[in-house]
N, C-alpha and C positions, 0 to 999 in steps of 0.2 A: 542882281541876286548873286550872293556868294555862298560857297559850300558851308561855311561856318554859321550861316543864318538859316539853313534848312531845318525844318522840324517835321517829325513824323505826325501823321494824322491821328493814329491810334497809339495809346500807351503800350509799351512793350512789357508784357507780363511773362516772367520765366519762373519755372518751378525749380527749387534747389536741386542741384545735381549731386546726389549722394554717392560717395565712394570715389570721388575724384579730388580729394583735398578740400581746399576752401575753408569755410568757417568750422567745419566739423573735424578738422585735424587730419592727421595722416591715416588713422584707422577708421575714420568715418563712422564712428558710433558703434563699431563692431568689437570693441575691446582689443585685447592684444593676443595674438597667436591662438593656436588650438582650433578645435572643430568649429567653434562658434565664430571665429574670426575669418574663416576661409570663405571662398566663393561658393555659393550654393547653400552652405551651412545647413544641411539636413541633419536632424537628430535621429538616433536609432530608436526603435520602439521601446517603450518602458518594459514591455513583457520580456524582451530578450535579456535585459539586465537582471530582471527578477529570476529568470530561469538559470542564469549563470551563477547566481548567488546561492541557489539551493544545493544542499549536500548531495553528492552523487553516491550511489551504491555500487561498489566495485565487485569484481569477481564474475562468476558464471551466472548471468541473469540476475534477477532481483533477489532471489533466495537460493544460495548455493546448494543447500541440502536438498531442495526440490529438483534442481536441474541436474545435479550430479548423480543422485540416487533416486531416479524416478520409479524404480520397481520396488522400493521399500514400502512395506505395509505398516500402517499406523493402527494401533489398537486402542480401544476404549477400555480402561481398566475397571474391573468390578471385583470387590472384595468378598470373601466368604461371609463376613458379617452382614453384608447387604443381602446376600442370598438367603441367609438364615432368617432375616426379618421379613422378606417379601414372599417367600415360597413355603408351602406346606410339604410334608413328607410324601414322596412318591411323584412329585411334579417333574416335568421335563423342562430343563433350562436351555433355551435357544435365544438367539438375538431377537426373534419376533416376540417371544414371551417377555423378555427383558424390556422391550419397547412398550408393550402393553402395560407393564407394571410401572413404567415411568422411570426406570433406572438408567436408560440410555435414550438418546434422541437421534434423529436422522442427521446425516452429514451431507449437505449439498444434494438432498433428495435421494441419497443412497443409504443402505443399511451399513452401519460401521462394523469393522472387525472387533470382536470382543475377546479380551483375555481375562481369565479369572485368576486372581492373585490370592495368596494364602493368608491374608491378614484377617484375623478373627477366628471364631470357633464355629464349626459346623456340626450339628447334632442330628440333622435330618438326612435321610437317604434321598438323593436327587439324581436324576439322569441328565447328564450334560451332553449336548451335541452342538456341532457347528461353532464351538468356542475353543480358543486356545487356552491351555492350562499351564500354570507354573508348576514346578516339581512339588513344592510344598502344598499347593492347592490340590493337586492330584492325589497326594498321599492322604490329606485330610478328608477328601471326598470318598476314597476307598475305605478309610477307617470308619466313616459314618455309615457305610453300606451302600453308597451310591456307585454310579458307573459313568465312565466317560466314553463317548462314542466318537 
């Protein structure tokens, strides 16, 4: 018996060794360079890329006017023409009565601040309370015989 005549009893089965050259070439099926060609080759989550592409809002917070001037009051404007159509002579105009007439609506569960503006003509005498008035609206109200409290 000689060493060149020896034979294995079982056939030797080997799985292909990927990443070590051979038939798959120098890059072993991983392409060339970059994140996908490296060891481990983990991809970043898609969501992160989507967030990066979104436009960013710069400045103080999301809305600069709200963060810089937090104490600013916002008013719901009401014109004299609307008061003329909705109220009769001698009525009292308050934010509550304006809400009942449907001229204003609640803002975030709170009663909004109301400012009466001088657009339109007022012929009825009305009593206005808890509302801000412009100079022209105040003059028109007093001319019609009404009062502002």
